Backbone as CSV, one residue per row, in Angstrom:
resi,resn,N_x,N_y,N_z,CA_x,CA_y,CA_z,C_x,C_y,C_z
1,UNK,-97.197,-70.988,-54.310,-98.266,-70.239,-53.556,-98.139,-68.780,-53.725
2,UNK,-99.180,-68.084,-54.107,-99.079,-66.663,-54.306,-99.133,-65.950,-52.931
3,UNK,-98.180,-64.997,-52.790,-98.145,-64.349,-51.453,-98.662,-62.900,-51.609
4,UNK,-99.313,-62.306,-50.601,-99.812,-60.955,-50.683,-98.681,-59.969,-50.465
5,UNK,-98.938,-58.724,-50.830,-97.971,-57.672,-50.535,-97.338,-57.101,-51.822
6,UNK,-96.557,-56.028,-51.588,-95.993,-55.339,-52.757,-94.462,-55.320,-52.702
7,UNK,-93.855,-55.656,-51.539,-92.448,-55.635,-51.487,-91.828,-56.716,-52.438
8,UNK,-90.643,-56.419,-52.927,-89.974,-57.310,-53.840,-88.648,-57.714,-53.316
9,UNK,-88.318,-59.000,-53.357,-87.046,-59.521,-52.924,-86.302,-60.106,-54.132
10,UNK,-84.997,-59.795,-54.239,-84.177,-60.326,-55.360,-83.610,-61.650,-55.008
11,UNK,-83.805,-62.646,-55.926,-83.315,-64.012,-55.647,-82.137,-64.326,-56.619
12,UNK,-81.822,-65.632,-56.661,-80.674,-66.098,-57.516,-80.965,-65.772,-58.955
13,UNK,-79.934,-65.516,-59.712,-80.014,-65.322,-61.118,-80.961,-64.236,-61.553
14,UNK,-81.104,-63.187,-60.671,-81.814,-62.032,-61.052,-83.313,-62.192,-61.015
15,UNK,-83.828,-63.330,-60.507,-85.259,-63.514,-60.449,-85.851,-62.696,-59.301
16,UNK,-87.118,-62.348,-59.416,-87.788,-61.605,-58.391,-89.039,-62.298,-57.983
17,UNK,-89.425,-62.068,-56.774,-90.704,-62.610,-56.251,-91.293,-61.672,-55.239
18,UNK,-92.605,-61.552,-55.245,-93.229,-60.665,-54.256,-93.235,-61.323,-52.948
19,UNK,-92.817,-60.514,-51.912,-92.811,-60.925,-50.525,-93.785,-60.132,-49.716
20,UNK,-94.756,-60.738,-49.119,-95.717,-60.023,-48.449,-95.491,-60.110,-46.882
21,UNK,-96.489,-59.653,-46.188,-96.396,-59.684,-44.695,-96.429,-61.080,-44.145
22,UNK,-96.919,-61.989,-44.989,-97.061,-63.389,-44.537,-96.233,-64.287,-45.482
23,UNK,-94.886,-64.294,-45.312,-94.053,-64.957,-46.235,-94.298,-66.468,-46.323
24,UNK,-94.824,-67.047,-45.306,-95.108,-68.497,-45.260,-96.570,-68.817,-45.555
25,UNK,-97.323,-67.830,-46.022,-98.702,-68.085,-46.478,-99.663,-68.092,-45.292
26,UNK,-100.865,-68.557,-45.621,-102.012,-68.569,-44.717,-102.305,-69.959,-44.148
27,UNK,-101.343,-70.877,-44.270,-101.630,-72.275,-43.849,-102.104,-72.365,-42.394
28,UNK,-101.582,-71.570,-41.489,-101.950,-71.752,-40.078,-103.305,-71.187,-39.776
29,UNK,-103.915,-70.495,-40.780,-105.230,-69.932,-40.515,-106.268,-70.990,-40.122
30,UNK,-106.128,-72.211,-40.612,-107.075,-73.259,-40.343,-107.005,-73.622,-38.872
31,UNK,-105.853,-73.429,-38.220,-105.713,-73.726,-36.812,-106.507,-72.702,-35.987
32,UNK,-106.476,-71.443,-36.435,-107.201,-70.364,-35.764,-108.706,-70.681,-35.772
33,UNK,-109.259,-70.990,-36.923,-110.640,-71.294,-36.999,-111.052,-72.552,-36.216
34,UNK,-110.177,-73.551,-36.229,-110.403,-74.764,-35.448,-110.454,-74.448,-33.925
35,UNK,-109.567,-73.530,-33.550,-109.536,-73.116,-32.136,-110.791,-72.422,-31.744
36,UNK,-111.305,-71.553,-32.692,-112.592,-70.862,-32.388,-113.719,-71.829,-32.298
37,UNK,-113.709,-72.871,-33.108,-114.819,-73.818,-33.014,-114.772,-74.510,-31.682
38,UNK,-113.589,-74.886,-31.203,-113.427,-75.506,-29.907,-114.002,-74.599,-28.802
39,UNK,-113.606,-73.325,-28.865,-113.956,-72.420,-27.806,-115.476,-72.046,-27.862
40,UNK,-115.954,-71.701,-29.038,-117.305,-71.190,-29.166,-118.358,-72.298,-29.212
41,UNK,-118.201,-73.154,-30.234,-119.223,-74.180,-30.417,-119.337,-75.143,-29.218
42,UNK,-118.218,-75.744,-28.830,-118.256,-76.749,-27.786,-118.436,-76.081,-26.412
43,UNK,-117.576,-75.081,-26.096,-117.632,-74.482,-24.748,-118.945,-73.764,-24.497
44,UNK,-119.325,-72.880,-25.397,-120.569,-72.139,-25.181,-121.750,-73.038,-25.227
45,UNK,-121.735,-73.999,-26.182,-122.841,-74.995,-26.255,-122.869,-75.817,-24.974
46,UNK,-121.732,-76.202,-24.483,-121.675,-77.023,-23.243,-122.147,-76.239,-22.088
47,UNK,-121.745,-74.967,-21.917,-122.199,-74.127,-20.774,-123.736,-73.914,-20.849
48,UNK,-124.216,-73.663,-22.062,-125.643,-73.447,-22.237,-126.408,-74.713,-21.810
49,UNK,-125.938,-75.855,-22.248,-126.650,-77.124,-21.966,-126.573,-77.347,-20.454
50,UNK,-125.443,-77.108,-19.810,-125.360,-77.268,-18.368,-126.331,-76.297,-17.650
51,UNK,-126.436,-75.108,-18.157,-127.418,-74.159,-17.530,-128.809,-74.622,-17.657
52,UNK,-129.171,-75.176,-18.884,-130.538,-75.670,-19.100,-130.813,-76.837,-18.136
53,UNK,-129.826,-77.732,-17.993,-130.058,-78.840,-17.042,-130.242,-78.381,-15.627
54,UNK,-129.468,-77.351,-15.245,-129.593,-76.784,-13.882,-130.975,-76.145,-13.709
55,UNK,-131.408,-75.453,-14.757,-132.749,-74.821,-14.683,-133.824,-75.811,-14.575
56,UNK,-133.780,-76.915,-15.373,-134.795,-77.988,-15.345,-134.764,-78.706,-13.958
57,UNK,-133.561,-78.779,-13.428,-133.431,-79.461,-12.053,-134.131,-78.691,-10.985
58,UNK,-134.097,-77.352,-11.033,-134.656,-76.549,-9.996,-136.126,-76.078,-10.292
59,UNK,-136.498,-76.146,-11.590,-137.842,-75.801,-11.997,-138.360,-76.831,-12.935
60,UNK,-138.574,-78.075,-12.425,-138.979,-79.179,-13.317,-140.336,-78.888,-14.022
61,UNK,-140.399,-79.308,-15.263,-141.654,-79.163,-16.045,-142.060,-80.508,-16.601
62,UNK,-143.376,-80.801,-16.737,-143.776,-82.049,-17.312,-143.326,-82.182,-18.745
63,UNK,-143.035,-83.493,-19.160,-142.579,-83.749,-20.544,-143.721,-83.410,-21.518
64,UNK,-143.316,-82.848,-22.635,-144.301,-82.498,-23.711,-144.035,-83.320,-24.950
65,UNK,-144.964,-84.133,-25.411,-144.834,-85.019,-26.532,-143.576,-85.828,-26.458
66,UNK,-143.386,-86.607,-25.419,-142.104,-87.343,-25.226,-141.788,-88.395,-26.300
67,UNK,-142.851,-89.087,-26.823,-142.538,-90.107,-27.802,-142.151,-89.502,-29.150
68,UNK,-142.727,-88.392,-29.412,-142.213,-87.603,-30.657,-140.716,-87.277,-30.488
69,UNK,-140.381,-86.843,-29.297,-138.963,-86.539,-29.023,-138.115,-87.774,-29.163
70,UNK,-138.660,-88.929,-28.723,-137.851,-90.231,-28.839,-137.637,-90.532,-30.318
71,UNK,-138.686,-90.370,-31.157,-138.498,-90.619,-32.600,-137.513,-89.717,-33.218
72,UNK,-137.514,-88.459,-32.850,-136.529,-87.491,-33.390,-135.131,-87.869,-33.015
73,UNK,-134.956,-88.303,-31.762,-133.633,-88.634,-31.251,-133.115,-89.890,-31.913
74,UNK,-133.974,-90.866,-32.142,-133.607,-92.117,-32.813,-133.096,-91.798,-34.265
75,UNK,-133.882,-91.026,-34.983,-133.486,-90.604,-36.325,-132.209,-89.862,-36.310
76,UNK,-132.002,-88.948,-35.345,-130.793,-88.161,-35.254,-129.583,-89.050,-34.951
77,UNK,-129.767,-90.057,-34.130,-128.706,-90.966,-33.767,-128.232,-91.766,-35.053
78,UNK,-129.243,-92.223,-35.850,-128.877,-92.931,-37.100,-128.118,-92.062,-38.048
79,UNK,-128.579,-90.791,-38.234,-127.940,-89.868,-39.140,-126.572,-89.497,-38.636
80,UNK,-126.435,-89.257,-37.385,-125.123,-88.885,-36.846,-124.171,-90.072,-36.861
81,UNK,-124.722,-91.244,-36.683,-123.880,-92.514,-36.822,-123.273,-92.603,-38.187
82,UNK,-124.054,-92.298,-39.212,-123.537,-92.326,-40.575,-122.443,-91.267,-40.780
83,UNK,-122.679,-90.131,-40.240,-121.666,-89.037,-40.353,-120.371,-89.429,-39.635
84,UNK,-120.496,-89.997,-38.432,-119.342,-90.447,-37.698,-118.572,-91.511,-38.417
85,UNK,-119.277,-92.478,-39.015,-118.658,-93.519,-39.789,-117.886,-92.993,-40.968
86,UNK,-118.471,-91.911,-41.663,-117.787,-91.327,-42.771,-116.536,-90.611,-42.347
87,UNK,-116.572,-89.947,-41.166,-115.364,-89.221,-40.647,-114.311,-90.273,-40.302
88,UNK,-114.686,-91.365,-39.704,-113.679,-92.389,-39.349,-113.048,-92.972,-40.589
89,UNK,-113.825,-93.168,-41.676,-113.284,-93.667,-42.907,-112.225,-92.707,-43.444
90,UNK,-112.485,-91.461,-43.423,-111.499,-90.457,-43.881,-110.246,-90.494,-43.000
91,UNK,-110.414,-90.627,-41.716,-109.242,-90.682,-40.809,-108.411,-91.948,-41.084
92,UNK,-109.125,-93.038,-41.308,-108.385,-94.295,-41.540,-107.529,-94.247,-42.791
93,UNK,-107.873,-93.324,-43.764,-107.065,-93.259,-44.966,-105.670,-92.692,-44.661
94,UNK,-105.497,-91.946,-43.559,-104.198,-91.362,-43.193,-103.671,-91.884,-41.907
95,UNK,-104.468,-92.605,-41.128,-104.022,-93.127,-39.843,-103.108,-94.377,-40.033
96,UNK,-101.957,-94.374,-39.435,-101.037,-95.508,-39.642,-101.651,-96.777,-39.101
97,UNK,-101.371,-97.876,-39.786,-101.969,-99.205,-39.415,-101.483,-99.567,-37.978
98,UNK,-102.403,-99.934,-37.147,-102.076,-100.381,-35.793,-102.168,-99.247,-34.780
99,UNK,-102.283,-97.963,-35.248,-102.374,-96.841,-34.340,-103.790,-96.690,-33.826
100,UNK,-103.924,-96.523,-32.544,-105.235,-96.319,-31.914,-105.826,-94.972,-32.348
101,UNK,-107.123,-94.835,-32.233,-107.766,-93.575,-32.567,-107.336,-92.432,-31.561
102,UNK,-107.191,-92.841,-30.318,-106.738,-91.854,-29.304,-105.304,-91.385,-29.597
103,UNK,-104.453,-92.340,-29.989,-103.057,-91.949,-30.305,-103.028,-91.054,-31.554
104,UNK,-103.904,-91.367,-32.543,-104.029,-90.510,-33.704,-104.431,-89.132,-33.298
105,UNK,-105.443,-89.040,-32.453,-105.957,-87.700,-32.012,-104.822,-86.926,-31.348
106,UNK,-103.977,-87.592,-30.564,-102.915,-86.845,-29.877,-101.801,-86.486,-30.818
107,UNK,-101.552,-87.244,-31.835,-100.367,-87.006,-32.742,-100.693,-86.272,-34.061
108,UNK,-101.969,-86.265,-34.419,-102.283,-85.768,-35.742,-102.066,-84.237,-35.828
109,UNK,-101.746,-83.792,-37.037,-101.628,-82.357,-37.329,-102.833,-81.904,-38.225
110,UNK,-103.781,-82.828,-38.448,-104.914,-82.500,-39.291,-106.030,-81.958,-38.389
111,UNK,-105.969,-80.598,-38.134,-106.934,-80.006,-37.245,-108.372,-80.113,-37.655
112,UNK,-108.595,-80.030,-39.010,-109.958,-80.140,-39.520,-110.612,-81.487,-39.177
113,UNK,-109.872,-82.517,-39.478,-110.403,-83.854,-39.149,-110.521,-84.054,-37.597
114,UNK,-109.648,-83.442,-36.867,-109.703,-83.549,-35.420,-111.010,-82.940,-34.911
115,UNK,-111.320,-81.721,-35.401,-112.521,-81.054,-34.969,-113.783,-81.802,-35.398
116,UNK,-113.758,-82.335,-36.695,-114.897,-83.105,-37.175,-115.140,-84.320,-36.314
117,UNK,-114.053,-85.063,-36.002,-114.173,-86.243,-35.140,-114.758,-85.857,-33.781
118,UNK,-114.218,-84.822,-33.142,-114.714,-84.370,-31.856,-116.172,-83.973,-31.916
119,UNK,-116.558,-83.276,-32.974,-117.964,-82.859,-33.111,-118.868,-84.062,-33.260
120,UNK,-118.463,-85.002,-34.114,-119.278,-86.155,-34.356,-119.457,-87.042,-33.115
121,UNK,-118.314,-87.248,-32.405,-118.382,-87.991,-31.105,-119.254,-87.356,-30.101
122,UNK,-119.079,-86.016,-29.999,-119.908,-85.248,-29.031,-121.358,-85.366,-29.343
123,UNK,-121.691,-85.215,-30.635,-123.081,-85.260,-31.059,-123.672,-86.648,-30.803
124,UNK,-122.905,-87.671,-31.146,-123.376,-89.062,-31.014,-123.647,-89.382,-29.520
125,UNK,-122.650,-89.087,-28.702,-122.822,-89.403,-27.272,-123.902,-88.547,-26.645
126,UNK,-123.977,-87.315,-27.060,-125.016,-86.370,-26.557,-126.356,-86.855,-26.831
127,UNK,-126.584,-87.333,-28.093,-127.894,-87.858,-28.497,-128.236,-89.139,-27.700
128,UNK,-127.246,-90.019,-27.516,-127.490,-91.235,-26.701,-127.836,-90.870,-25.267
129,UNK,-127.091,-89.907,-24.659,-127.392,-89.418,-23.282,-128.846,-88.927,-23.225
130,UNK,-129.201,-88.103,-24.252,-130.564,-87.465,-24.249,-131.654,-88.595,-24.339
131,UNK,-131.408,-89.558,-25.217,-132.365,-90.661,-25.405,-132.533,-91.464,-24.114
132,UNK,-131.446,-91.819,-23.497,-131.514,-92.664,-22.287,-132.197,-91.864,-21.166
133,UNK,-131.881,-90.559,-21.063,-132.483,-89.698,-19.974,-133.987,-89.540,-20.288
134,UNK,-134.329,-89.388,-21.557,-135.766,-89.192,-21.861,-136.562,-90.484,-21.578
135,UNK,-135.977,-91.662,-21.979,-136.684,-92.913,-21.738,-136.809,-93.176,-20.179
136,UNK,-135.776,-92.811,-19.405,-135.847,-92.955,-17.976,-136.946,-92.042,-17.414
137,UNK,-137.034,-90.844,-17.933,-138.101,-89.906,-17.468,-139.455,-90.381,-17.819
138,UNK,-139.631,-90.986,-19.028,-140.951,-91.526,-19.405,-141.311,-92.728,-18.568
139,UNK,-140.338,-93.588,-18.265,-140.611,-94.818,-17.532,-140.977,-94.565,-16.061
140,UNK,-140.323,-93.482,-15.490,-140.529,-93.229,-14.067,-141.533,-92.079,-13.863
141,UNK,-141.770,-91.309,-14.932,-142.626,-90.107,-14.761,-141.897,-88.992,-14.007
142,UNK,-140.629,-89.097,-13.877,-139.827,-88.100,-13.104,-138.983,-87.279,-14.091
143,UNK,-139.236,-86.001,-14.312,-138.474,-85.191,-15.171,-137.029,-84.910,-14.720
144,UNK,-136.706,-85.369,-13.488,-135.364,-85.184,-12.945,-134.328,-85.844,-13.926
145,UNK,-134.705,-86.973,-14.500,-133.747,-87.665,-15.395,-133.434,-86.815,-16.663
146,UNK,-134.438,-86.131,-17.113,-134.208,-85.264,-18.312,-133.244,-84.146,-17.926
147,UNK,-133.351,-83.613,-16.773,-132.409,-82.547,-16.318,-131.011,-83.089,-16.146
148,UNK,-130.873,-84.299,-15.606,-129.567,-84.892,-15.466,-128.926,-85.163,-16.790
149,UNK,-129.716,-85.652,-17.775,-129.179,-85.946,-19.125,-128.740,-84.658,-19.788
150,UNK,-129.443,-83.555,-19.625,-129.029,-82.284,-20.223,-127.714,-81.799,-19.682
151,UNK,-127.569,-81.941,-18.309,-126.306,-81.538,-17.670,-125.173,-82.444,-18.078
152,UNK,-125.422,-83.671,-18.305,-124.384,-84.643,-18.741,-123.895,-84.249,-20.146
153,UNK,-124.870,-83.845,-21.020,-124.435,-83.406,-22.354,-123.623,-82.140,-22.249
154,UNK,-123.932,-81.184,-21.358,-123.125,-80.074,-21.206,-121.695,-80.367,-20.754
155,UNK,-121.594,-81.281,-19.790,-120.261,-81.663,-19.315,-119.435,-82.345,-20.445
156,UNK,-120.120,-83.172,-21.272,-119.426,-83.827,-22.401,-118.893,-82.850,-23.342
157,UNK,-119.699,-81.846,-23.713,-119.203,-80.800,-24.651,-118.055,-80.014,-24.110
158,UNK,-118.069,-79.753,-22.832,-116.944,-78.982,-22.275,-115.697,-79.779,-22.268
159,UNK,-115.783,-81.098,-21.924,-114.611,-81.922,-21.906,-114.002,-82.044,-23.328
160,UNK,-114.840,-82.264,-24.321,-114.318,-82.371,-25.708,-113.707,-80.993,-26.125
161,UNK,-114.335,-79.902,-25.712,-113.774,-78.601,-26.065,-112.420,-78.398,-25.505
162,UNK,-112.183,-78.832,-24.267,-110.891,-78.744,-23.639,-109.855,-79.581,-24.361
163,UNK,-110.218,-80.809,-24.690,-109.298,-81.732,-25.396,-108.897,-81.180,-26.733
164,UNK,-109.869,-80.718,-27.522,-109.592,-80.208,-28.864,-108.825,-78.866,-28.728
165,UNK,-109.154,-78.035,-27.720,-108.456,-76.768,-27.542,-106.979,-77.004,-27.231
166,UNK,-106.682,-77.976,-26.386,-105.272,-78.262,-26.084,-104.489,-78.685,-27.299
167,UNK,-105.064,-79.579,-28.141,-104.363,-80.049,-29.339,-104.158,-78.929,-30.336
168,UNK,-105.263,-78.145,-30.584,-105.181,-77.114,-31.647,-104.249,-76.006,-31.164
169,UNK,-104.216,-75.717,-29.885,-103.322,-74.659,-29.372,-101.883,-74.979,-29.683
170,UNK,-101.491,-76.229,-29.566,-100.136,-76.654,-29.852,-99.833,-76.435,-31.328
171,UNK,-100.804,-76.718,-32.200,-100.594,-76.477,-33.653,-100.517,-75.039,-33.929
172,UNK,-101.323,-74.199,-33.249,-101.323,-72.768,-33.458,-100.024,-72.110,-33.057
173,UNK,-99.414,-72.606,-31.958,-98.154,-72.093,-31.503,-97.069,-72.514,-32.469
174,UNK,-97.090,-73.748,-32.917,-96.121,-74.228,-33.866,-95.653,-75.668,-33.547
175,UNK,-96.097,-76.633,-34.365,-95.630,-78.011,-34.262,-95.113,-78.500,-35.524
176,UNK,-94.152,-79.374,-35.467,-93.609,-80.027,-36.675,-94.455,-81.203,-37.110
177,UNK,-93.970,-81.916,-38.092,-94.659,-83.105,-38.529,-94.660,-84.168,-37.463
178,UNK,-95.467,-85.204,-37.622,-95.474,-86.305,-36.666,-94.062,-86.934,-36.586
179,UNK,-93.740,-87.498,-35.437,-92.403,-88.023,-35.209,-92.121,-89.132,-36.241
180,UNK,-93.123,-89.936,-36.607,-92.847,-91.021,-37.562,-92.477,-90.456,-38.967
181,UNK,-93.113,-89.332,-39.320,-92.828,-88.692,-40.602,-91.395,-88.076,-40.575
182,UNK,-91.057,-87.500,-39.394,-89.702,-86.912,-39.270,-88.640,-87.990,-39.399
183,UNK,-88.903,-89.144,-38.777,-87.929,-90.236,-38.906,-87.798,-90.752,-40.291
184,UNK,-88.940,-90.796,-41.015,-88.852,-91.161,-42.481,-88.036,-90.212,-43.243
185,UNK,-88.153,-88.869,-42.962,-87.359,-87.872,-43.680,-85.888,-88.064,-43.384
186,UNK,-85.523,-88.278,-42.132,-84.099,-88.483,-41.784,-83.581,-89.738,-42.421
187,UNK,-84.357,-90.858,-42.372,-83.930,-92.044,-43.004,-83.708,-91.903,-44.523
188,UNK,-84.606,-91.113,-45.156,-84.516,-90.861,-46.570,-83.192,-90.097,-46.909
189,UNK,-82.928,-89.113,-46.090,-81.684,-88.344,-46.301,-80.441,-89.186,-46.086
190,UNK,-80.441,-90.030,-45.086,-79.293,-90.856,-44.807,-79.016,-91.904,-45.842
191,UNK,-80.031,-92.192,-46.688,-79.808,-93.151,-47.777,-79.266,-92.463,-49.002
192,UNK,-79.212,-91.135,-48.977,-78.715,-90.429,-50.207,-77.172,-90.493,-50.236
193,UNK,-76.588,-90.760,-51.413,-75.161,-90.773,-51.594,-74.518,-89.490,-51.367
194,UNK,-75.240,-88.379,-51.620,-74.653,-87.040,-51.447,-74.487,-86.647,-49.974
195,UNK,-75.311,-87.257,-49.135,-75.291,-86.855,-47.700,-74.429,-87.750,-46.845
196,UNK,-73.435,-87.117,-46.205,-72.555,-87.846,-45.315,-73.203,-88.112,-43.989
197,UNK,-73.813,-87.041,-43.431,-74.414,-87.197,-42.101,-75.478,-86.044,-41.852
198,UNK,-76.625,-86.472,-41.318,-77.624,-85.545,-40.959,-77.446,-85.027,-39.554
199,UNK,-77.147,-83.749,-39.422,-76.877,-83.209,-38.090,-78.222,-82.793,-37.383
200,UNK,-79.120,-82.197,-38.173,-80.378,-81.730,-37.568,-81.423,-81.594,-38.633
201,UNK,-82.682,-81.816,-38.304,-83.780,-81.593,-39.232,-84.968,-81.032,-38.393
202,UNK,-85.345,-79.820,-38.811,-86.463,-79.139,-38.111,-87.630,-78.965,-39.091
203,UNK,-88.827,-79.276,-38.642,-90.035,-79.136,-39.479,-91.069,-78.232,-38.746
204,UNK,-91.919,-77.667,-39.569,-93.002,-76.825,-39.037,-94.214,-76.995,-39.999
205,UNK,-95.338,-77.431,-39.340,-96.583,-77.569,-40.122,-97.247,-76.193,-40.282
206,UNK,-97.651,-75.920,-41.529,-98.339,-74.692,-41.838,-99.646,-75.089,-42.540
207,UNK,-100.596,-75.666,-41.811,-101.792,-76.211,-42.417,-101.440,-77.499,-43.137
208,UNK,-101.781,-77.512,-44.434,-101.433,-78.701,-45.232,-100.009,-78.706,-45.730
209,UNK,-99.322,-77.550,-45.673,-97.944,-77.488,-46.095,-96.994,-77.615,-44.972
210,UNK,-95.710,-77.938,-45.323,-94.668,-78.145,-44.356,-93.441,-77.368,-44.750
211,UNK,-92.771,-76.760,-43.702,-91.488,-76.156,-43.865,-90.403,-77.074,-43.242
212,UNK,-89.329,-77.282,-43.970,-88.252,-78.190,-43.445,-86.946,-77.426,-43.565
213,UNK,-86.124,-77.502,-42.459,-84.785,-76.959,-42.423,-83.852,-78.127,-42.117
214,UNK,-82.814,-78.292,-42.929,-81.893,-79.430,-42.753,-80.450,-78.893,-42.634
215,UNK,-79.736,-79.463,-41.646,-78.316,-79.216,-41.520,-77.649,-80.546,-41.662
216,UNK,-76.768,-80.679,-42.710,-76.165,-81.977,-42.959,-74.782,-81.807,-43.559
217,UNK,-73.947,-82.832,-43.290,-72.606,-82.875,-43.952,-72.761,-83.531,-45.315
218,UNK,-72.010,-82.992,-46.257,-72.149,-83.464,-47.653,-70.860,-84.178,-48.067
219,UNK,-71.021,-85.282,-48.772,-69.840,-85.937,-49.417,-69.327,-85.047,-50.521
220,UNK,-68.004,-84.918,-50.596,-67.389,-84.066,-51.665,-67.344,-82.578,-51.283
221,UNK,-67.681,-82.258,-49.984,-67.657,-80.825,-49.572,-66.260,-80.268,-49.594
222,UNK,-65.278,-81.109,-49.411,-63.889,-80.641,-49.450,-63.326,-80.458,-50.846
223,UNK,-64.032,-80.980,-51.830,-63.522,-80.930,-53.216,-63.941,-79.719,-53.952
224,UNK,-65.237,-79.413,-53.917,-65.699,-78.263,-54.771,-67.002,-77.738,-54.192
225,UNK,-67.093,-76.437,-54.078,-68.385,-75.790,-53.590,-69.429,-75.959,-54.645
226,UNK,-69.021,-75.923,-55.945,-70.004,-76.133,-57.022,-70.622,-77.496,-56.934
227,UNK,-69.821,-78.523,-56.625,-70.304,-79.821,-56.467,-71.326,-79.944,-55.369
228,UNK,-71.067,-79.237,-54.226,-71.982,-79.268,-53.126,-73.329,-78.600,-53.489
229,UNK,-73.262,-77.534,-54.259,-74.476,-76.867,-54.663,-75.280,-77.808,-55.569
230,UNK,-74.657,-78.511,-56.503,-75.377,-79.436,-57.363,-76.003,-80.567,-56.537
231,UNK,-75.191,-81.068,-55.538,-75.755,-82.127,-54.698,-76.995,-81.665,-53.931
232,UNK,-76.887,-80.488,-53.316,-78.020,-79.926,-52.578,-79.250,-79.759,-53.488
233,UNK,-79.039,-79.233,-54.636,-80.179,-79.024,-55.599,-80.830,-80.345,-55.886
234,UNK,-80.005,-81.365,-56.135,-80.543,-82.721,-56.495,-81.344,-83.262,-55.274
235,UNK,-80.758,-83.165,-54.090,-81.428,-83.710,-52.897,-82.729,-82.937,-52.679
236,UNK,-82.722,-81.617,-52.754,-83.947,-80.850,-52.519,-85.031,-81.258,-53.512
237,UNK,-84.699,-81.388,-54.739,-85.717,-81.788,-55.738,-86.315,-83.128,-55.499
238,UNK,-85.481,-84.109,-55.147,-85.963,-85.426,-54.891,-86.699,-85.511,-53.559
239,UNK,-86.262,-84.696,-52.596,-86.866,-84.714,-51.276,-88.354,-84.206,-51.431
240,UNK,-88.511,-83.064,-52.169,-89.893,-82.574,-52.321,-90.743,-83.562,-53.160
241,UNK,-90.106,-84.313,-54.036,-90.936,-85.337,-54.758,-91.326,-86.445,-53.874
242,UNK,-90.443,-86.825,-52.893,-90.768,-87.916,-51.962,-91.766,-87.487,-50.893
243,UNK,-91.743,-86.150,-50.508,-92.666,-85.588,-49.509,-93.391,-84.426,-50.101
244,UNK,-94.462,-84.709,-50.871,-95.092,-83.617,-51.699,-95.645,-82.455,-50.885
245,UNK,-95.925,-82.597,-49.608,-96.496,-81.449,-48.868,-95.431,-80.546,-48.340
246,UNK,-94.146,-80.843,-48.595,-93.065,-79.917,-48.261,-93.058,-78.777,-49.258
247,UNK,-93.411,-77.611,-48.803,-93.453,-76.459,-49.675,-92.187,-75.589,-49.571
248,UNK,-91.616,-75.532,-48.394,-90.419,-74.715,-48.166,-89.317,-75.651,-47.668
249,UNK,-88.108,-75.647,-48.258,-87.028,-76.492,-47.857,-85.774,-75.655,-47.830
250,UNK,-85.113,-75.632,-46.657,-83.871,-74.843,-46.446,-82.766,-75.866,-46.096
251,UNK,-81.700,-75.876,-46.854,-80.673,-76.860,-46.710,-79.345,-76.178,-46.400
252,UNK,-78.789,-76.494,-45.256,-77.530,-75.883,-44.804,-76.438,-76.973,-44.760
253,UNK,-75.433,-76.888,-45.637,-74.288,-77.841,-45.513,-73.363,-77.436,-44.434
254,UNK,-72.911,-78.321,-43.616,-72.000,-78.009,-42.504,-71.174,-79.253,-42.143
255,UNK,-70.184,-79.070,-41.262,-69.362,-80.187,-40.797,-69.650,-80.554,-39.387
256,UNK,-70.593,-79.842,-38.725,-70.999,-80.179,-37.385,-72.361,-79.521,-37.100
257,UNK,-72.984,-79.935,-36.012,-74.288,-79.427,-35.628,-74.106,-78.029,-35.003
């Protein structure tokens, strides 16, 4: 990954690499934009919808072309249903078998898919609320139901905004990989002949990329430092091959945590 900036750091064997102000890249930027979506799109949209419902409740107006509105809502529900189904298909490609959608939402580090799922669910439920409220208003001739439906949509958007905001905030502050992935990493290391014991493993998600720091005891550490270096290099290369999204890997050999 190319890094911005002009400063230069000297590495092993005389190699050089540019080190910018963001040495770990722009991976977390996606969390920032996801957080803005939660705050602006859902919260502001929810507040505006709640305000419109409150306004309709206190200043009711007769329905204008209600059946045309019903047709538009039915078409929108079908279109949004297709969009939601597509989003769920993409999520199912990475969701562990047997894991509920709610558990995936709480555990996932894929903020883009999280926001898309929230937007699709909010749109789908909002359209259903609007259609039911409109049909009730047509059947009874009372525009009160339309106002209640509008306020319900506002409350729905605000709830989803809060849920997404909580999850994305944790990613923005700094979260590691999912616990199941971390356990896979530890199990992989423990199967290596070069590794005597894994003392600690710390991960940090940076968008699609991952940073991993490992502290482990190495077999042959008492025999030769050169041997340990070769072992670490071999483990690092195979580790990145086994976990392709690991971009940064720091390996510390030690005899205790």
